[in-house]
C-alpha positions in Angstrom: 18.9 -45.7 -13.2 19.5 -47.6 -10.0 22.3 -45.4 -9.1 20.0 -42.3 -9.6 17.4 -43.8 -7.4 19.9 -44.5 -4.7 21.1 -40.9 -4.8 17.6 -39.5 -4.7 16.7 -41.9 -1.7 19.9 -40.7 0.0 19.0 -37.1 -0.5 15.5 -37.6 0.8 16.9 -39.3 3.9 19.3 -36.3 4.7 16.3 -33.9 4.2 14.1 -35.9 6.5 17.0 -36.1 9.2 17.6 -32.4 9.1 14.1 -31.4 9.5 13.1 -34.0 12.1 16.1 -33.2 14.4 15.3 -31.7 17.7 17.9 -28.9 17.4 16.5 -25.5 16.7 16.9 -24.0 13.3 18.7 -20.7 13.2 16.5 -17.7 12.5 17.5 -15.4 9.7 16.8 -12.4 11.9 19.5 -13.7 14.4 22.1 -13.0 11.9 21.5 -9.2 12.0 23.5 -7.4 14.6 21.1 -6.1 17.2 23.2 -3.0 17.8 22.5 -1.6 14.3 19.1 0.2 14.4 17.2 0.7 11.3 17.5 4.5 10.3 14.4 6.8 10.4 13.7 10.2 8.9 11.0 12.8 9.6 9.2 13.3 6.2 8.1 16.6 5.0 4.6 15.4 4.8 4.1 14.9 8.5 0.6 16.9 8.3 -1.0 14.0 6.4 -0.7 11.1 4.0 -3.5 10.4 1.5 -3.5 6.9 0.0 -5.7 6.5 -3.2 -6.5 3.0 -4.1 -5.3 2.3 -7.7 -7.1 -1.1 -7.9 -10.7 0.4 -7.4 -10.7 1.7 -10.9 -10.0 -1.8 -12.3 -12.9 -3.2 -10.3 -15.3 -0.8 -11.8 -17.3 -2.1 -14.8 -18.5 -0.1 -17.7 -17.2 3.3 -19.0 -16.0 4.6 -15.8 -12.8 2.4 -16.0 -10.9 4.9 -18.1 -11.7 8.7 -18.4 -11.5 10.7 -21.6 -7.8 11.4 -21.2 -7.0 7.6 -21.0 -6.1 7.5 -17.3 -8.1 5.7 -14.6 -10.6 7.4 -12.3 -8.1 6.7 -9.4 -5.3 8.4 -11.3 -7.6 11.4 -12.1 -8.5 11.8 -8.4 -5.0 11.5 -7.2 -3.8 14.0 -9.8 -6.6 16.3 -8.9 -5.8 16.2 -5.2 -2.1 17.0 -5.8 -2.8 19.9 -8.1 -5.3 21.3 -5.6 -2.8 20.9 -2.7 -0.1 22.6 -4.8 -2.5 25.4 -5.7 -3.2 26.2 -2.1 0.4 25.9 -0.9 -0.1 22.7 1.0 1.8 20.3 -1.1 4.7 19.2 1.0 2.8 19.1 4.1 0.5 16.5 2.6 1.4 13.6 0.3 -0.9 12.0 -2.1 0.1 8.5 -3.0 -1.3 5.6 -5.2 -1.4 2.3 -3.5 -2.5 -1.2 -4.4 -5.8 -2.8 -3.2 -6.9 -1.7 0.2 -9.2 -4.6 0.5 -12.5 -2.4 0.6 -13.4 -2.7 -3.0 -16.5 -0.3 -3.3 -18.7 -0.5 -6.4 -18.1 2.4 -8.6 -16.3 4.4 -6.0 -12.7 4.7 -4.9 -11.3 3.9 -1.4 -9.1 6.7 0.0 -7.2 6.5 3.3 -6.4 9.9 5.1 -3.9 9.5 7.9 -2.3 12.1 10.0 0.6 10.1 11.4 2.7 7.1 10.4 1.3 4.8 13.2 -2.2 5.2 11.7 -4.0 5.9 14.9 -6.0 8.7 13.3 -6.6 7.0 9.9 -9.9 7.1 8.1 -10.9 5.1 5.0 -13.3 7.1 2.8 -15.4 5.8 0.0 -15.7 8.5 -2.7 -17.0 9.0 -6.1 -14.1 10.1 -8.1 -16.0 13.0 -9.8 -18.8 14.2 -7.5 -17.0 13.9 -4.1 -13.9 15.7 -5.0 -14.6 18.9 -3.3 -16.1 17.2 -0.3 -13.1 15.0 0.1 -10.6 18.0 -0.1 -12.6 20.0 2.4 -12.6 16.9 4.7 -8.8 16.7 4.4 -8.4 20.4 5.2 -10.7 20.2 8.2 -9.1 17.2 9.8 -5.6 18.5 9.4 
């Protein structure tokens, strides 16, 4: 037991020495060669990206959590937007993506972010009712983009 305590004490001393030294610790980023850039691509959906919060449906209480088909209200809205864009020939220019919590958490509604560029300078966060605001949301997307 004494031998184990000495080994633990020596290990603690080494840890304290290492972290209390004045020499700067190497950054993990410094190991990456700076001459190698991260590759980029131009996506087909440059006209717009629509993010539908998948967590809003879980925050809703009562019967609106799941629809008759067993999917959440967020999934239903996302699928409806996709099929509407496909029907009008706009799928590909626009992309509808499910995302985790956007931090807005509206009661009995769904947060939807509509953005035109990757930088997000023209992003808008909309609070929609997944059933009654569908057409309004779709017309907003078409007008803005």
